C-alpha positions as CSV (number, residue, x, y, z in Angstrom):
1,M,84.4,-64.7,5.4
2,S,81.4,-62.3,6.1
3,V,80.9,-61.4,9.8
4,P,77.3,-62.8,11.1
5,S,75.1,-59.7,12.0
6,A,73.5,-59.6,15.4
7,P,70.1,-60.8,15.5
8,R,67.1,-57.9,15.6
9,R,65.7,-57.2,18.7
10,Q,62.4,-58.4,19.5
11,W,59.7,-56.1,20.0
12,T,56.1,-56.5,21.5
13,D,53.1,-54.4,20.3
14,A,53.2,-52.6,23.7
15,Q,56.8,-51.8,22.9
16,I,56.4,-50.7,19.3
17,E,53.3,-48.8,20.0
18,L,55.2,-46.8,23.0
19,E,58.3,-46.2,20.8
20,V,56.2,-44.8,17.9
21,R,54.3,-42.7,20.3
22,R,57.5,-41.3,21.8
23,I,59.0,-40.7,18.3
24,A,56.0,-38.8,17.2
25,A,55.8,-36.7,20.4
26,E,59.4,-35.7,20.0
27,Q,59.0,-34.6,16.2
28,A,55.9,-32.6,17.5
29,G,57.6,-31.4,20.7
30,V,54.6,-32.5,22.8
31,P,54.5,-34.7,26.1
32,V,54.2,-38.4,24.9
33,E,51.4,-38.6,27.1
34,E,49.5,-36.7,24.4
35,V,50.0,-38.7,21.6
36,M,47.9,-41.7,20.9
37,P,47.5,-44.1,18.1
38,V,44.3,-42.1,17.1
39,S,46.5,-39.0,17.0
40,R,46.5,-37.6,13.5
41,L,50.0,-36.4,12.2
42,V,48.9,-33.0,10.3
43,E,45.7,-32.0,12.3
44,D,46.6,-32.8,15.9
45,L,50.5,-33.0,15.7
46,E,50.8,-30.2,13.1
47,F,53.2,-32.4,11.1
48,D,54.5,-31.2,7.7
49,S,56.3,-33.0,5.1
50,L,59.8,-32.6,7.0
51,D,58.5,-33.8,10.2
52,H,57.0,-37.0,8.2
53,T,60.3,-37.6,6.8
54,E,62.6,-37.2,9.8
55,M,59.8,-39.5,11.7
56,I,60.2,-42.2,9.1
57,M,64.3,-41.8,9.3
58,T,64.1,-42.0,13.3
59,V,61.7,-45.2,13.1
60,E,64.3,-46.8,10.6
61,D,67.0,-46.3,12.9
62,V,65.2,-47.2,16.2
63,F,63.7,-50.3,15.0
64,D,66.7,-51.4,12.7
65,L,64.3,-51.3,9.3
66,K,64.6,-50.1,5.9
67,I,61.4,-48.6,4.8
68,D,60.8,-48.0,1.2
69,D,59.4,-44.3,0.6
70,A,57.6,-45.5,-2.6
71,E,55.1,-47.7,-0.2
72,P,51.8,-45.7,-0.5
73,E,51.2,-46.2,3.2
74,V,54.6,-44.6,3.9
75,Q,54.0,-41.6,1.7
76,L,51.0,-40.2,3.6
77,P,50.3,-42.0,7.0
78,K,47.5,-40.3,8.4
79,S,47.9,-41.2,12.3
80,V,50.3,-42.3,14.9
81,G,48.6,-45.8,14.5
82,D,49.2,-45.9,10.6
83,V,53.1,-45.5,11.4
84,I,52.7,-48.4,14.3
85,A,51.1,-50.4,11.4
86,I,54.0,-49.7,9.1
87,V,56.8,-50.8,11.8
88,R,54.6,-53.9,12.9
89,K,54.6,-54.9,9.0
90,H,58.1,-54.2,8.3
91,L,59.2,-56.2,11.7
92,S,57.4,-59.1,10.7
93,K,59.2,-59.7,7.5
């Protein structure tokens, strides 16, 4: 007999945006107020490939998701808004 899993937390769009902004800010070492959906990961937040990988791993943990690294939009998100869109897509599955 298997144990039923706990229901996944329901996130509002505003909560998703704020949490992804918080994760990006922490990864970049800047205040969350400086990170907006239009913030570019490389140009504005100075992300490198390790920062990108760590951010996706943190997003998976926080939102209880499994994101396939082979998805084109996951490989090279250009902005915080792109990451927000990835989270929304996976949460809607």
